[in-house]
C-alpha positions as CSV (number, residue, x, y, z in Angstrom):
1,M,0.0,0.0,0.0
2,H,1.7,3.2,-1.2
3,H,0.9,6.8,-0.3
4,D,1.7,9.7,-2.7
5,T,2.3,12.0,0.3
6,P,3.3,11.0,3.8
7,P,0.2,10.2,5.9
8,D,-0.6,12.3,8.9
9,Y,-0.6,9.7,11.6
10,P,-1.3,10.6,15.3
11,D,1.9,11.4,17.3
12,W,1.7,8.2,19.4
13,L,1.6,6.1,16.2
14,Q,4.2,8.2,14.4
15,Q,6.7,7.7,17.3
16,A,6.0,4.0,17.4
17,I,6.6,3.6,13.7
18,G,9.9,5.3,14.0
19,A,11.1,3.1,16.8
20,A,11.8,0.0,14.6
21,R,11.8,-1.2,11.1
22,V,8.6,-3.2,11.6
23,T,5.8,-2.0,13.8
24,I,3.0,-4.3,14.7
25,L,-0.2,-2.6,15.9
26,A,-2.3,-5.3,17.7
27,S,-4.5,-5.8,20.6
28,R,-3.4,-7.7,23.7
29,L,-5.4,-10.7,22.4
30,T,-3.9,-10.8,18.9
31,D,-1.6,-13.8,18.6
32,C,1.5,-12.6,16.8
33,R,4.0,-15.0,18.2
34,A,4.7,-16.8,15.0
35,L,5.3,-13.5,13.2
36,Q,7.5,-12.2,16.0
37,Q,9.6,-15.4,16.1
38,A,10.0,-15.2,12.3
39,L,11.1,-11.5,12.4
40,A,13.5,-12.3,15.3
41,A,15.0,-15.3,13.4
42,A,15.5,-13.1,10.3
43,G,17.2,-10.4,12.3
44,I,14.6,-7.8,11.6
45,D,14.1,-5.1,14.2
46,F,10.4,-4.9,15.2
47,H,8.2,-3.3,17.8
48,R,4.8,-4.4,19.0
49,L,2.5,-1.6,19.9
50,P,-0.5,-3.0,22.0
51,L,-3.9,-1.4,21.5
52,A,-5.9,-1.0,24.7
53,M,-9.7,-0.9,24.4
54,D,-10.4,-0.2,28.0
55,S,-11.7,3.4,27.5
56,A,-13.8,5.3,25.1
57,A,-10.8,7.5,24.2
58,N,-8.7,4.5,23.3
59,R,-11.4,2.9,21.3
60,A,-12.0,6.2,19.4
61,A,-8.3,6.5,18.7
62,F,-8.2,2.9,17.3
63,H,-11.3,3.5,15.1
64,A,-9.7,6.7,13.7
65,V,-6.5,4.9,12.7
66,Q,-8.6,2.0,11.3
67,E,-10.6,4.4,9.2
68,Q,-7.4,6.2,8.0
69,L,-5.7,3.0,7.0
70,R,-8.8,1.5,5.6
71,W,-7.9,-1.8,7.1
72,P,-10.6,-3.7,8.9
73,H,-8.7,-6.0,11.3
74,L,-5.7,-6.6,13.4
75,P,-2.7,-6.7,13.2
76,M,-1.9,-3.6,11.3
77,I,1.7,-3.7,10.3
78,F,4.1,-0.9,9.2
79,L,7.4,-1.5,7.3
80,D,10.0,1.2,7.1
81,G,7.4,3.8,8.2
82,E,4.8,2.6,5.5
83,F,1.6,0.7,6.2
84,V,1.7,-2.6,4.3
85,G,-1.4,-4.5,5.7
86,G,-1.3,-7.7,7.8
87,E,1.1,-10.6,8.2
88,P,0.6,-12.0,4.6
89,E,1.3,-8.6,3.1
90,L,4.4,-8.1,5.2
91,R,5.8,-11.5,4.2
92,A,5.1,-10.8,0.6
93,R,6.8,-7.3,0.8
94,L,9.9,-8.7,2.6
95,A,10.1,-11.6,0.2
96,S,10.1,-9.3,-2.8
97,E,13.2,-7.5,-1.5
98,L,15.2,-10.7,-2.3
99,T,17.8,-10.0,0.4
100,T,18.5,-12.6,3.1
101,P,18.5,-10.2,6.1
102,A,15.2,-8.6,5.0
103,G,13.3,-11.7,3.9
104,L,11.3,-13.8,6.4
105,P,11.9,-17.6,6.4
106,S,9.6,-19.7,4.3
107,E,7.0,-21.8,6.1
108,N,9.3,-24.9,6.1
109,E,12.2,-22.9,7.4
110,E,10.0,-21.2,10.0
111,Q,8.7,-24.5,11.2
112,Q,12.2,-25.9,11.5
113,G,13.4,-22.8,13.3
114,S,10.4,-23.0,15.7
115,D,11.1,-26.6,16.8
116,A,13.4,-25.3,19.6
117,N,10.5,-23.2,20.9
118,A,7.9,-26.0,20.6
119,K,8.2,-27.1,24.2
120,S,7.6,-23.7,25.7
121,D,4.9,-22.9,23.1
122,T,3.0,-26.1,24.2
123,A,3.6,-25.5,27.9
124,S,2.0,-22.1,27.8
125,P,-0.9,-22.2,25.3
126,S,-2.5,-18.9,24.5
127,L,-6.0,-20.2,24.2
128,P,-8.0,-19.8,27.4
129,L,-8.8,-22.9,29.4
130,T,-12.5,-22.2,29.1
131,L,-12.3,-22.2,25.4
132,R,-10.4,-25.4,25.2
133,G,-12.7,-27.1,27.7
134,L,-15.9,-26.1,25.8
135,A,-14.3,-27.3,22.6
136,Y,-13.5,-30.7,23.9
137,A,-16.9,-30.9,25.6
138,G,-18.4,-30.5,22.2
139,L,-17.0,-34.0,21.3
140,L,-19.1,-35.8,23.9
141,P,-22.3,-35.9,21.9
142,F,-20.4,-37.3,18.9
143,F,-19.0,-40.2,20.9
144,A,-22.2,-40.7,22.9
145,G,-24.2,-41.1,19.7
146,A,-21.6,-43.3,18.1
147,L,-21.3,-45.7,21.0
148,A,-25.1,-45.8,21.5
149,G,-25.4,-47.6,18.2
150,W,-23.0,-50.3,19.5
151,L,-24.4,-50.5,23.0
152,P,-28.2,-50.3,22.6
153,S,-28.8,-51.4,26.2
154,V,-27.3,-48.2,27.8
155,P,-29.7,-45.6,29.1
156,F,-31.1,-43.2,26.4
157,A,-29.3,-45.1,23.7
158,P,-32.0,-44.6,21.1
159,L,-32.2,-40.9,21.8
160,L,-28.4,-40.4,21.7
161,Q,-28.2,-42.3,18.4
162,A,-31.1,-40.3,16.9
163,L,-29.4,-37.0,17.9
164,L,-26.0,-37.8,16.3
165,V,-26.8,-36.8,12.7
166,P,-28.6,-33.5,13.5
167,Y,-25.9,-32.6,16.0
168,A,-23.1,-33.4,13.5
169,A,-24.9,-31.3,10.8
170,L,-25.2,-28.4,13.3
171,I,-21.5,-28.5,14.1
172,A,-20.5,-28.9,10.5
173,S,-22.5,-25.8,9.5
174,F,-21.1,-23.9,12.5
175,M,-17.5,-24.7,11.6
176,A,-18.1,-23.8,7.9
177,G,-19.6,-20.5,9.1
178,S,-16.6,-19.8,11.3
179,H,-14.3,-20.5,8.3
180,W,-16.4,-18.0,6.3
181,G,-16.0,-15.4,9.1
182,I,-12.2,-15.9,9.2
183,A,-11.8,-15.8,5.4
184,V,-13.8,-12.6,4.9
185,S,-11.4,-10.7,7.2
186,A,-8.5,-11.5,4.9
187,R,-7.2,-9.1,2.2
188,P,-7.0,-10.2,-0.6
189,L,-10.1,-12.5,-0.1
190,P,-9.2,-16.2,-0.4
191,R,-12.0,-17.1,-2.8
192,M,-11.5,-20.8,-2.6
193,E,-11.9,-20.8,1.2
194,L,-15.1,-18.8,0.9
195,L,-16.6,-21.2,-1.7
196,F,-15.7,-24.2,0.4
197,A,-17.3,-22.6,3.5
198,V,-20.5,-21.8,1.7
199,G,-20.6,-25.3,0.1
200,F,-20.1,-27.2,3.4
201,M,-22.7,-25.0,5.1
202,L,-25.3,-25.6,2.4
203,F,-24.8,-29.3,2.1
204,S,-24.8,-30.1,5.8
205,W,-28.6,-29.7,6.3
206,P,-30.0,-31.6,3.3
207,L,-28.3,-34.6,4.7
208,L,-30.9,-34.7,7.5
209,L,-33.4,-35.9,4.8
210,L,-31.4,-39.0,4.0
211,P,-31.2,-42.3,5.8
212,D,-28.7,-42.3,8.6
213,V,-26.1,-44.4,6.8
214,L,-26.0,-42.0,3.9
215,A,-26.2,-38.9,6.2
216,L,-23.2,-40.2,8.2
217,S,-21.3,-40.8,5.0
218,G,-22.0,-37.3,3.8
219,L,-21.0,-35.7,7.1
220,L,-17.8,-37.7,7.2
221,L,-16.9,-36.2,3.8
222,I,-17.8,-32.7,5.0
223,F,-15.7,-32.9,8.2
224,A,-12.8,-34.3,6.1
225,G,-13.2,-31.2,3.8
226,L,-13.2,-28.9,6.9
227,L,-10.1,-30.6,8.1
228,T,-8.3,-29.8,4.8
229,T,-9.4,-26.2,4.9
230,E,-7.8,-25.4,8.2
231,P,-4.2,-25.9,7.0
232,R,-4.9,-23.4,4.2
233,L,-6.2,-20.9,6.7
234,L,-3.0,-21.3,8.7
235,R,-0.9,-20.8,5.5
236,H,-2.8,-17.6,4.8
237,G,-1.9,-16.4,8.3
238,L,-5.6,-16.2,9.3
239,I,-5.4,-18.6,12.3
240,S,-2.7,-19.2,14.9
241,R,-0.7,-22.4,15.2
242,T,-2.2,-22.9,18.6
243,Y,-5.7,-22.7,17.3
244,F,-4.8,-24.9,14.4
245,R,-3.5,-27.6,16.7
246,L,-6.7,-27.5,18.7
247,R,-8.8,-27.7,15.5
248,L,-6.7,-30.6,14.2
249,T,-7.3,-32.7,17.3
250,L,-11.0,-31.9,17.3
251,S,-11.6,-32.6,13.6
252,I,-9.7,-36.0,13.7
253,S,-11.8,-36.9,16.8
254,V,-15.0,-36.1,15.1
255,L,-14.0,-38.1,12.0
256,F,-13.2,-41.1,14.3
257,A,-16.6,-40.9,16.0
258,L,-18.5,-40.6,12.7
259,A,-16.6,-43.5,11.3
260,L,-17.3,-45.6,14.4
261,A,-21.0,-44.8,14.0
262,L,-20.9,-45.7,10.3
263,L,-19.2,-49.0,10.9
264,R,-22.2,-50.3,12.8
265,Y,-24.2,-50.5,9.6
266,W,-21.5,-52.7,8.0
267,R,-21.0,-55.2,10.7
């Protein structure tokens, strides 16, 4: 993003931009660890400027900068005093310079370089305990419904089995909707991810009209498709590695539960 004349940024932002080659404007909740590790590994001087939303004045200042930059989401990143966009735009700009000190590592190099930090990253996850607890609790109806088909004598087995398909369709459409919400915040728009999100959302509900064996087969394919979408969202820089690892575990667990329920019809 280029400006014909130097923009008139607020003093607090102008001072922050001048403090380092890369300035990352982000909230306290924005996960920029992967970007910061990549910048540090590449030897690029950077400064993270946290945005507080704890007062009306701070929120007004943020919205004023947001309107001036015409950038809808965080982080907002400046390179050499110029606003470039988010993390994907910064990576593209640095890669185009074709100089080793300026360019960020590729995804493979970054992954190799972050192996040394994997233990500390796992030991202190950024996702709140409540979020992770609710996410894992969402797996219980999947396994309850799947096991009810194999153990018809357990209490409420017919009800649990009957609820499995509508619950799976609900979660599939919910996850597709979340992918849509993540994708629409990106610039440029990842059109393939948007198409997949709409497709998975629309095809989840008609499966309720089919016999359970066909509905479970269709839902198994939809969740497999959702699983392939999340690595692409990670490559676009739209989700954090911590969130991706959580989603990977949950998606594989759902696929296992649906496959277990489907196997009952083939025994």
